[in-house]
C-alpha positions, -999 to 999 in steps of 0.1 A, spaced: -874 -186 -935 -847 -175 -912 -829 -143 -922 -796 -131 -908 -812 -109 -882 -831 -139 -868 -799 -161 -869 -780 -133 -850 -808 -129 -824 -810 -166 -819 -772 -169 -816 -771 -141 -790 -799 -155 -769 -785 -190 -770 -750 -178 -762 -762 -157 -732 -781 -187 -719 -752 -211 -723 -727 -186 -706 -751 -182 -677 -755 -220 -672 -718 -227 -677 -709 -201 -651 -733 -216 -627 -720 -251 -633 -683 -240 -630 -691 -221 -597 -712 -251 -585 -741 -227 -580 -765 -248 -601 -771 -272 -572 -782 -242 -550 -802 -225 -577 -820 -257 -588 -844 -267 -615 -867 -236 -611 -838 -213 -618 -829 -232 -649 -865 -230 -661 -866 -193 -655 -834 -189 -676 -849 -209 -704 -881 -188 -702 -859 -156 -705 -841 -170 -735 -874 -178 -752 -888 -143 -745 -857 -128 -760 -862 -149 -791 -899 -140 -794 -890 -103 -790 -863 -105 -817 -887 -123 -840 -914 -96 -835 -889 -69 -842 -878 -85 -874 -914 -90 -885 -921 -53 -879 -890 -43 -898 -900 -65 -927 -935 -49 -927 -919 -14 -927 -932 -4 -893 
């Protein structure tokens, strides 16, 4: 089940990723940065989501 904290964390991570990629596209930097950069950005977003989920689990467990 997804609670509001998870939704907010997901939204934040997703918005950060989208803003970064949109900026790179607008500035035509994405061609220079390449596929590896995009993969690193995705990995960073996934790490943020995992961290947010772990924090929410700890809160739910009362830790």
